[in-house]
C-alpha positions in Angstrom: 59.6 124.6 77.1 59.0 128.1 76.4 60.5 129.1 73.2 59.7 133.0 72.9 57.0 132.3 70.4 53.9 132.2 73.0 52.6 129.8 75.7 53.8 126.4 76.5 50.3 125.6 77.0 46.5 126.9 76.5 43.3 126.0 78.0 40.3 127.1 77.0 36.9 127.5 78.6 33.4 128.2 77.9 30.6 128.5 80.6 27.1 130.1 80.5 27.3 133.8 82.1 25.6 133.1 85.3 27.1 133.3 88.9 26.6 129.6 89.2 29.6 128.7 87.0 32.0 130.7 88.6 33.0 128.0 91.0 33.7 125.7 87.7 36.6 128.8 86.7 37.8 129.0 90.1 38.3 124.9 90.2 40.0 124.6 86.9 42.4 127.7 88.1 43.4 126.1 91.5 44.1 123.0 89.6 46.3 124.5 86.7 48.1 126.4 89.3 49.0 123.5 91.2 50.3 121.7 88.1 52.8 125.0 87.9 53.8 124.2 91.4 52.0 127.7 92.9 52.1 127.9 96.8 48.9 127.7 98.2 48.7 131.2 99.0 49.8 131.8 94.9 46.6 129.8 94.0 44.2 131.0 96.5 44.7 134.6 95.0 44.4 133.3 91.4 41.0 132.4 92.7 39.3 135.0 94.3 41.1 137.1 91.2 39.2 135.0 88.9 36.0 135.1 90.7 36.4 139.0 90.8 36.8 138.9 87.1 34.2 137.0 86.1 31.6 138.9 89.1 32.6 142.2 87.2 31.7 141.0 83.9 28.3 139.5 84.8 27.3 142.8 86.2 27.2 144.1 82.2 26.6 140.6 80.4 24.2 140.4 77.8 21.4 138.1 77.8 22.5 134.7 76.8 26.0 135.6 76.4 29.1 133.1 77.7 32.4 133.6 80.2 35.2 132.6 77.7 38.1 131.4 79.7 42.0 130.9 78.1 44.3 130.6 80.8 48.1 130.9 79.0 50.5 128.4 81.4 54.0 129.3 80.9 56.9 127.8 84.0 55.9 129.3 87.1 53.6 131.9 85.7 50.3 131.7 84.7 47.6 134.4 82.5 44.2 134.3 82.9 41.7 136.3 80.2 38.3 136.1 81.3 35.8 137.4 78.4 31.7 138.2 77.6 30.2 139.9 75.7 28.1 143.1 77.3 25.7 145.5 77.2 27.3 148.5 77.9 30.5 148.1 76.0 32.3 149.5 78.0 35.4 149.1 80.3 34.8 148.2 84.0 35.8 150.9 86.3 39.4 151.0 87.3 38.6 153.3 90.5 36.7 150.4 92.7 37.6 148.5 94.9 36.9 145.3 92.7 40.0 146.9 90.4 42.1 147.0 94.0 41.4 143.9 94.4 42.2 142.5 91.4 45.5 144.0 91.3 46.4 143.4 94.8 46.1 139.1 94.3 47.3 139.4 91.0 50.9 140.7 89.7 49.1 142.7 86.4 46.3 143.4 85.6 44.2 144.6 82.0 41.0 145.4 80.4 40.2 145.1 76.7 37.5 146.0 75.0 36.8 143.9 71.6 34.5 143.5 69.1 30.6 143.7 69.6 31.1 145.0 72.8 33.1 142.2 74.4 35.3 142.9 77.4 38.6 141.4 78.5 40.2 141.4 81.1 43.4 139.6 81.6 45.2 138.8 85.3 49.0 137.7 85.1 50.8 135.8 88.6 54.3 134.5 88.6 54.2 131.7 91.3 55.9 128.4 92.5 59.2 127.6 93.2 61.9 129.8 90.8 
């Protein structure tokens, strides 16, 4: 139960910043969303959103970087934050089609620039039976 001080559960994963590993994050996203009783449509939207966020980060990922993924889980809500150390040390453009897709699929999208050129993209989605 959420007591207002933080998420009910936090799951973290780290995979190499390589397109071959995005499937691992998509599958994990689907499994966790199913545990929260998200609908099949909600689950698929989140899977696609995570895929798009990872693809944006991979375009500018530094050699040898990892994709770090944090899932914050609350009843009927999931926030997924994917981050990677990048070469460009700049946020992905919010004007292009990938960003429009993220906004359409996730209830909330945010990007942040962290230390050492780390870029994070956070996706929040509510779903399931309320």
